[in-house]
C-alpha positions as CSV (number, residue, x, y, z in Angstrom):
1,V,-23.4,6.7,-12.1
2,I,-25.7,4.3,-14.0
3,E,-28.8,6.3,-15.1
4,N,-31.4,6.8,-17.8
5,L,-31.9,3.1,-18.5
6,D,-35.5,2.9,-17.3
7,A,-37.1,3.1,-20.7
8,L,-34.8,0.4,-22.2
9,S,-36.9,-2.5,-21.0
10,S,-36.0,-4.6,-24.0
11,L,-32.2,-4.3,-23.4
12,Q,-30.5,-7.6,-23.5
13,S,-26.8,-6.7,-23.2
14,L,-25.1,-4.1,-21.0
15,F,-21.4,-3.4,-20.9
16,L,-20.2,-1.0,-18.2
17,G,-16.6,-2.1,-17.6
18,T,-13.9,0.3,-16.6
19,N,-16.1,3.3,-15.8
20,K,-15.2,3.9,-12.1
21,I,-18.7,2.9,-11.1
22,T,-19.0,2.5,-7.3
23,K,-22.6,1.3,-7.0
24,L,-25.0,-0.8,-9.0
25,Q,-28.2,1.2,-9.3
26,N,-31.1,2.0,-11.6
27,L,-31.0,-1.5,-13.2
28,D,-34.2,-3.0,-11.7
29,S,-36.4,-2.1,-14.7
30,L,-34.2,-4.2,-17.1
31,H,-36.3,-7.4,-17.0
32,N,-35.2,-8.7,-20.4
33,L,-31.6,-9.1,-19.8
34,S,-31.2,-12.6,-21.1
35,V,-28.1,-13.0,-23.2
36,L,-26.7,-10.5,-20.8
37,S,-23.1,-10.0,-20.0
38,I,-23.2,-7.3,-17.4
39,Q,-19.6,-6.5,-17.7
40,M,-18.9,-4.5,-14.6
41,N,-15.2,-5.5,-14.4
42,D,-12.6,-2.9,-13.4
43,N,-15.0,-0.7,-11.4
44,Q,-15.3,0.0,-7.6
45,I,-18.3,-2.2,-6.7
46,D,-17.8,-3.2,-3.0
47,N,-21.3,-3.8,-1.6
48,W,-23.0,-7.1,-2.0
49,S,-26.4,-5.6,-1.6
50,D,-25.9,-3.8,-5.0
51,L,-26.6,-7.2,-6.7
52,D,-30.2,-6.7,-5.6
53,E,-30.5,-4.3,-8.5
54,L,-30.3,-7.3,-10.8
55,K,-32.9,-9.5,-9.1
56,N,-35.6,-8.6,-11.7
57,A,-33.4,-9.9,-14.5
58,K,-34.7,-13.5,-14.2
59,S,-32.9,-14.7,-17.3
60,L,-29.5,-13.1,-16.4
61,E,-26.9,-15.7,-17.4
62,T,-23.5,-13.9,-17.3
63,V,-21.9,-11.3,-15.0
64,Y,-18.4,-10.0,-15.0
65,L,-17.3,-8.4,-11.8
66,E,-13.6,-9.0,-12.1
67,R,-11.2,-6.6,-10.4
68,N,-13.9,-5.0,-8.2
69,P,-13.4,-5.0,-4.4
70,L,-16.2,-7.7,-4.2
71,Q,-13.8,-10.2,-5.9
72,K,-11.6,-10.2,-2.8
73,D,-14.3,-11.9,-0.8
74,P,-13.3,-15.6,-0.4
75,Q,-17.0,-16.5,-1.0
76,Y,-17.2,-14.3,-4.2
77,R,-18.6,-16.9,-6.6
78,R,-20.9,-18.5,-4.1
79,K,-22.4,-15.2,-3.1
80,I,-23.1,-14.3,-6.7
81,M,-24.8,-17.6,-7.3
82,L,-27.0,-17.2,-4.3
83,A,-27.9,-13.6,-5.2
84,L,-28.5,-14.3,-8.9
85,P,-29.6,-17.9,-9.3
86,S,-30.1,-17.7,-13.1
87,V,-26.4,-16.9,-13.6
88,R,-24.5,-19.6,-15.5
89,Q,-21.2,-17.8,-15.9
90,I,-19.3,-15.6,-13.5
91,D,-16.5,-13.7,-15.1
92,A,-14.9,-16.1,-17.7
93,T,-15.8,-19.3,-15.8
94,F,-19.0,-21.4,-16.2
95,I,-20.8,-22.6,-13.1
96,R,-20.8,-26.4,-12.5
97,F,-24.0,-28.0,-11.3
């Protein structure tokens, strides 16, 4: 469970990999995630609507969701780009424009 981050409004980096997390939640107050690598790899994220938790992070540039059930979706990269338009890197690969 992701919790107790509400008061960390200046947080810029968040690393949560390999924690058996099943749902992205309680991240909507993190507005200053700019140099952010939300490393959520090796967890159990399987619901695309969980990415809505990151919509307030308007400067979010990097997300790592490798080895989560979401990655099995053939539209994995495209869906991340649509959900989080500021992202410039998905996992270890930069987005081409």
